[in-house]
Wavefront OBJ file of the C-alpha trace (Angstrom):
o trace
v -72.077 68.974 -173.805
v -70.085 68.480 -170.562
v -71.909 66.496 -168.571
v -75.225 65.208 -168.504
v -76.988 64.736 -165.316
v -79.715 62.446 -163.799
v -80.952 63.468 -160.001
v -82.995 60.962 -157.921
v -86.564 61.473 -156.488
v -86.066 64.543 -153.778
v -89.847 64.143 -152.427
v -89.509 67.771 -150.638
v -85.975 67.343 -149.506
v -85.242 71.348 -150.273
v -81.952 71.582 -148.468
v -80.627 68.629 -149.706
v -81.230 68.920 -153.327
v -79.693 72.440 -152.880
v -76.719 71.494 -151.425
v -76.616 68.293 -153.875
v -76.372 71.205 -156.580
v -73.861 73.128 -155.251
v -71.654 70.320 -154.942
v -72.781 69.361 -158.780
v -71.576 73.137 -159.365
v -73.380 72.890 -162.808
v -72.467 75.071 -166.109
v -74.135 76.090 -169.090
v -72.927 73.022 -170.759
v -74.283 70.482 -168.202
v -77.705 69.231 -169.076
v -79.708 68.282 -165.864
v -82.647 65.638 -165.855
v -84.990 65.390 -162.681
v -86.735 62.323 -162.441
v -89.831 63.102 -161.146
v -91.439 62.737 -157.474
v -90.646 66.342 -156.003
v -92.963 66.433 -153.716
v -94.665 64.319 -150.959
v -93.352 63.015 -148.038
v -90.823 65.498 -147.120
v -91.660 68.957 -145.478
v -90.787 71.094 -147.884
v -92.560 70.478 -151.055
v -93.246 74.249 -152.152
v -89.851 75.174 -151.707
v -88.029 72.236 -154.340
v -90.701 73.017 -156.478
v -89.856 76.571 -156.536
v -85.832 76.437 -156.580
v -86.538 74.169 -159.420
v -88.305 76.635 -161.353
v -85.687 79.175 -161.040
v -82.860 76.278 -161.192
v -84.076 76.391 -164.785
v -83.940 79.396 -165.468
v -80.137 79.586 -165.239
v -79.153 76.033 -166.797
v -80.419 73.076 -168.467
v -83.023 71.369 -167.235
v -85.441 68.075 -168.044
v -88.262 67.815 -165.608
v -90.140 64.570 -165.901
v -93.047 63.439 -164.307
v -93.371 60.673 -161.173
v -96.045 59.131 -160.147
v -96.510 61.559 -157.445
v -96.684 64.500 -159.520
v -99.378 62.387 -161.337
v -101.149 61.686 -158.277
v -101.098 65.061 -157.566
v -102.328 66.387 -160.919
v -105.189 63.574 -161.388
v -106.324 64.136 -157.360
v -106.084 68.310 -157.222
v -106.050 69.789 -161.072
v -108.696 67.096 -162.206
v -111.239 67.466 -158.913
v -111.036 63.296 -158.832
v -112.231 62.540 -154.861
v -110.270 59.301 -155.369
v -107.235 59.988 -156.512
v -106.937 62.501 -154.414
v -107.372 60.455 -151.538
v -104.741 58.514 -152.856
v -102.911 61.491 -153.602
v -103.018 62.175 -149.427
v -102.374 58.706 -148.272
v -99.020 58.659 -150.343
v -97.553 61.614 -148.495
v -100.075 64.411 -150.750
v -100.737 65.707 -146.657
v -97.282 67.087 -146.614
v -97.089 68.678 -149.898
v -100.536 70.144 -148.773
v -99.347 71.286 -145.279
v -95.920 72.888 -147.527
v -98.542 75.057 -149.887
v -100.461 75.859 -147.484
v -97.827 77.667 -145.278
v -96.086 78.859 -148.279
v -99.453 80.532 -149.283
v -99.810 81.944 -145.866
v -102.782 80.070 -145.017
v -103.456 79.955 -141.432
v -106.363 77.721 -141.302
v -105.719 73.858 -141.197
v -109.118 72.970 -142.080
v -108.770 74.806 -145.068
v -108.338 72.840 -148.362
v -105.556 73.795 -150.991
v -106.413 73.260 -154.413
v -104.758 72.857 -157.503
v -105.761 76.518 -158.788
v -104.700 78.244 -155.324
v -101.047 77.040 -156.594
v -98.735 80.204 -157.824
v -98.792 80.222 -162.212
v -95.262 79.070 -161.762
v -95.809 75.897 -160.257
v -99.047 75.065 -161.970
v -97.209 75.625 -165.285
v -94.276 73.640 -163.809
v -96.544 70.273 -163.262
v -98.568 70.891 -166.443
v -95.446 70.594 -169.001
v -93.788 67.754 -167.056
v -92.035 65.075 -169.615
v -93.114 61.462 -169.232
v -89.660 60.349 -171.078
v -86.550 61.840 -172.153
v -84.166 60.296 -174.778
v -80.014 61.075 -175.267
v -78.142 58.561 -178.005
v -77.648 55.789 -175.825
v -79.666 57.004 -172.804
v -83.450 56.411 -171.661
v -84.546 58.364 -168.660
v -87.882 57.897 -167.331
v -89.630 57.804 -163.393
v -90.165 54.440 -162.642
v -88.918 52.299 -165.905
v -90.308 50.516 -169.109
v -92.631 47.251 -169.887
v -89.468 45.171 -171.479
v -91.575 43.002 -173.165
v -92.933 45.682 -175.404
v -90.293 48.436 -177.425
v -89.478 52.274 -176.467
v -92.104 53.494 -179.204
v -95.189 51.052 -177.463
v -94.454 52.439 -173.925
v -97.367 53.888 -171.928
v -97.209 56.433 -169.644
v -98.792 53.850 -166.344
v -95.856 51.706 -166.732
v -93.472 54.307 -167.060
v -94.249 55.932 -163.853
v -95.305 52.952 -161.668
v -93.693 49.862 -162.464
v -91.152 48.012 -160.224
v -90.322 44.425 -160.226
v -91.284 43.408 -163.814
v -89.010 45.591 -164.948
v -85.830 46.035 -162.542
v -85.466 42.056 -161.596
v -86.294 40.990 -165.718
v -83.670 38.902 -166.741
v -82.376 40.100 -169.883
v -82.096 43.500 -171.998
v -84.660 45.813 -171.342
v -84.116 47.946 -174.043
v -82.170 47.100 -177.156
v -78.824 49.340 -176.927
v -80.275 51.689 -174.507
v -79.505 52.279 -171.302
v -82.425 52.846 -168.396
v -82.319 55.794 -166.328
v -84.684 56.048 -163.515
v -85.895 56.354 -160.141
v -88.803 55.078 -158.373
v -88.165 52.215 -156.323
v -86.030 53.184 -153.040
v -82.875 51.267 -152.262
v -80.513 51.824 -149.392
v -76.419 51.931 -150.684
v -76.026 48.117 -150.184
v -78.676 47.318 -152.170
v -78.521 49.760 -155.457
v -74.658 49.404 -155.483
v -75.932 45.778 -155.792
v -78.836 46.492 -158.491
v -76.593 48.529 -160.739
v -73.764 46.587 -160.823
v -75.824 43.877 -162.090
v -78.070 45.398 -164.441
v -75.678 46.941 -166.630
v -78.900 48.322 -168.846
v -80.345 50.086 -166.184
v -78.906 52.577 -163.743
v -81.928 53.284 -160.450
v -80.503 56.872 -158.714
v -83.304 57.007 -155.862
v -81.482 56.322 -153.180
v -83.965 56.560 -150.537
v -83.400 60.298 -149.854
v -86.783 60.880 -147.882
v -86.177 57.626 -145.434
v -83.067 58.851 -143.831
v -80.484 58.402 -146.674
v -78.957 59.920 -150.083
v -79.592 62.122 -152.523
v -77.823 60.900 -155.606
v -77.177 62.358 -158.984
v -74.926 60.640 -161.846
v -73.544 61.878 -165.027
v -74.499 59.295 -167.408
v -71.451 60.131 -169.768
v -68.856 59.234 -167.435
v -70.733 57.115 -164.808
v -69.353 60.059 -162.324
v -71.896 60.059 -159.040
v -72.820 62.361 -156.234
v -74.459 62.051 -153.303
v -75.836 64.105 -150.490
v -76.768 62.880 -147.148
v -80.229 63.922 -146.073
v -79.987 67.726 -145.015
v -84.184 67.454 -144.303
v -85.812 66.470 -141.503
v -86.631 62.968 -141.589
v -90.079 61.454 -141.870
l 1 2 3 4 5 6 7 8 9 10 11 12 13 14 15 16 17 18 19 20 21 22 23 24 25 26 27 28 29 30 31 32 33 34 35 36 37 38 39 40 41 42 43 44 45 46 47 48 49 50 51 52 53 54 55 56 57 58 59 60 61 62 63 64 65 66 67 68 69 70 71 72 73 74 75 76 77 78 79 80 81 82 83 84 85 86 87 88 89 90 91 92 93 94 95 96 97 98 99 100 101 102 103 104 105 106 107 108 109 110 111 112 113 114 115 116 117 118 119 120 121 122 123 124 125 126 127 128 129 130 131 132 133 134 135 136 137 138 139 140 141 142 143 144 145 146 147 148 149 150 151 152 153 154 155 156 157 158 159 160 161 162 163 164 165 166 167 168 169 170 171 172 173 174 175 176 177 178 179 180 181 182 183 184 185 186 187 188 189 190 191 192 193 194 195 196 197 198 199 200 201 202 203 204 205 206 207 208 209 210 211 212 213 214 215 216 217 218 219 220 221 222 223 224 225 226 227 228 229 230 231 232 233
């Protein structure tokens, strides 16, 4: 393996992830680890998922589940009204608008359900991993509960945890570096965070909020950034 590259939260920013991938220029000897939150808030969630599926046919890709994919699956796939409401309140309306346009559903009053998604998209969402481990690195969407070893982590924390993990005073996992997204930080703050916590790397650089999309080759600590190229929320 030449590079082990982790990508931060995309949130429907299709043009931005395309530009970042072009900048990275991956090869067959690289591994691309995507940390979740591909959808919601941004305007082109359908296009992002389509692009990532195509990318995985060309390169070695690992796709992790984010809390936004979790909300979609619980709300749309599992037909749970309360979770569907939570999904919509957290940017899911933009995702369904993107799918409605791609599926050529012109009536804005017509609902879009998980079963309406293309089979390749359903397979993508259904097969997302919660974490990925490689040598000294543990990749996860949000983080871990630092009170417990990695083998005892629960999915809810790995998708949703924030301050109890982010600002834990001490090592969060013996001998492992936790690579995560989920908590958007502006450039100044993300640098302060990553400089302070040597066993944590946050790469959610708040792209959908008008900043950058970031990826990092964790083997060499080489960072690639792309300014937002999509419409701001």
